[in-house]
C-alpha positions as CSV (number, residue, x, y, z in Angstrom):
1,X,18.8,18.2,13.1
2,X,16.2,15.4,13.3
3,X,14.3,14.2,10.3
4,X,11.5,11.7,10.0
5,X,9.5,10.5,6.9
6,X,5.9,10.6,8.0
7,X,3.8,9.9,4.9
8,X,4.6,8.0,1.7
9,X,1.8,8.2,-0.8
10,X,0.5,5.8,-3.5
11,X,-1.9,6.8,-6.2
12,X,-5.2,5.0,-6.2
13,X,-8.1,5.0,-8.7
14,X,-10.8,5.0,-5.9
15,X,-10.1,5.9,-2.3
16,X,-13.0,3.9,-0.9
17,X,-11.9,0.8,-2.8
18,X,-8.3,1.3,-1.7
19,X,-9.4,1.9,1.9
20,X,-11.4,-1.4,1.9
21,X,-8.4,-3.3,0.5
22,X,-5.8,-1.9,2.9
23,X,-8.0,-2.2,6.0
24,X,-10.1,-5.3,5.3
25,X,-7.6,-7.4,3.4
26,X,-4.2,-6.3,4.6
27,X,-5.3,-5.4,8.2
28,X,-4.0,-1.8,8.1
29,X,-5.8,0.8,10.3
30,X,-7.0,4.3,9.3
31,X,-4.8,7.1,10.6
32,X,-6.4,10.1,8.9
33,X,-9.4,10.5,6.8
34,X,-10.4,14.2,6.2
35,X,-12.0,16.1,3.3
36,X,-11.6,19.6,2.1
37,X,-14.2,20.0,-0.6
38,X,-13.5,17.4,-3.2
39,X,-10.0,16.7,-1.9
40,X,-9.5,13.8,0.5
41,X,-6.4,13.2,2.7
42,X,-6.5,9.5,3.5
43,X,-3.7,7.7,5.3
44,X,-3.4,4.3,6.9
45,X,-0.8,2.6,9.1
46,X,0.5,-0.9,9.3
47,X,-1.0,-3.2,11.9
48,X,0.8,-3.3,15.2
49,X,2.4,0.1,14.6
50,X,2.8,2.0,17.9
51,X,0.9,5.3,18.3
52,X,4.1,7.3,18.5
53,X,5.5,5.9,15.3
54,X,4.8,8.5,12.6
55,X,4.8,6.4,9.3
56,X,1.7,6.6,7.3
57,X,0.8,5.3,3.8
58,X,-1.2,7.9,1.9
59,X,-3.9,6.6,-0.4
60,X,-4.2,9.6,-2.8
61,X,-6.4,10.0,-5.9
62,X,-4.7,12.0,-8.7
63,X,-6.6,15.1,-9.6
64,X,-7.4,18.6,-8.5
65,X,-6.1,20.6,-6.7
66,X,-2.7,18.9,-7.2
67,X,-3.1,17.6,-10.9
68,X,-5.0,18.7,-13.9
69,X,-7.3,16.1,-15.6
70,X,-4.8,15.0,-18.2
71,X,-2.0,14.4,-15.6
72,X,-4.5,12.6,-13.3
73,X,-5.5,10.3,-16.2
74,X,-1.8,9.6,-17.1
75,X,-0.9,8.8,-13.5
76,X,-3.9,6.4,-13.1
77,X,-2.9,4.6,-16.3
78,X,0.7,4.2,-15.1
79,X,-0.4,2.8,-11.8
80,X,-2.8,0.4,-13.5
81,X,0.0,-0.9,-15.7
82,X,2.2,-1.6,-12.6
83,X,4.7,1.1,-13.7
84,X,5.2,2.7,-10.3
85,X,7.9,1.5,-8.0
86,X,6.9,-1.4,-5.7
87,X,6.4,-1.1,-2.0
88,X,7.8,-3.5,0.5
89,X,5.9,-5.1,3.4
90,X,8.0,-7.0,5.9
91,X,6.1,-9.9,7.7
92,X,7.1,-12.5,10.3
93,X,6.0,-15.5,8.2
94,X,5.6,-14.9,4.4
95,X,3.9,-18.2,3.7
96,X,1.3,-17.8,6.5
97,X,0.7,-14.1,5.4
98,X,0.3,-15.3,1.8
99,X,-2.3,-17.9,2.8
100,X,-4.2,-15.4,4.9
101,X,-4.2,-12.7,2.3
102,X,-5.0,-15.1,-0.6
103,X,-8.0,-16.2,1.4
104,X,-9.0,-12.6,1.8
105,X,-9.0,-12.1,-2.0
106,X,-5.6,-10.4,-2.5
107,X,-4.3,-10.7,-6.1
108,X,-0.8,-12.2,-6.0
109,X,1.7,-11.8,-8.8
110,X,4.2,-14.2,-7.3
111,X,3.7,-17.1,-4.8
112,X,6.2,-17.3,-1.9
113,X,9.7,-18.4,-3.0
114,X,12.9,-18.9,-1.1
115,X,15.4,-16.2,-2.2
116,X,18.5,-14.6,-0.7
117,X,18.1,-16.4,2.6
118,X,14.5,-15.4,3.2
119,X,11.0,-15.8,1.6
120,X,9.2,-13.3,-0.6
121,X,6.0,-13.0,-2.6
122,X,4.4,-10.3,-4.7
123,X,0.9,-8.8,-4.9
124,X,-1.0,-5.8,-6.2
125,X,-3.6,-3.5,-4.8
126,X,-6.9,-2.9,-6.7
127,X,-5.3,0.2,-8.4
128,X,-2.3,-1.8,-9.7
129,X,0.3,-0.7,-7.1
130,X,2.9,-3.5,-6.8
131,X,4.0,-4.8,-3.4
132,X,6.8,-7.2,-2.5
133,X,6.2,-9.1,0.8
134,X,9.4,-10.2,2.4
135,X,9.8,-12.4,5.5
136,X,11.9,-10.8,8.2
137,X,15.3,-12.4,8.6
138,X,15.9,-14.1,11.9
139,X,18.4,-12.4,14.1
């Protein structure tokens, strides 16, 4: 039996704002952007990902039809506080990616530091989702 994770979602306060951040500042590309009434299925992929690779990051806004108004408000508040688990982005050169992203206006929570035999940094998206950026280990 073969299994593959295709989509992992993050909650965002505004899908257009999130789309601009992930595409314009991080260099991701749009995979799917479709609407069904007020519901919008929006996913992006990392730059350089091959067309056959299925992984997508979903940029989802809490609310109907999945959540009631109170649940959506709670989820947005938790994301804004940085309470959701961080995501990890692997890069070839953490310091170069940091400089490029900082120049693009990305809010960093941690500058690059040498740790555990590699280099890592931390940043947040406009909704508050935390990211850890880790330099790939050399083989």
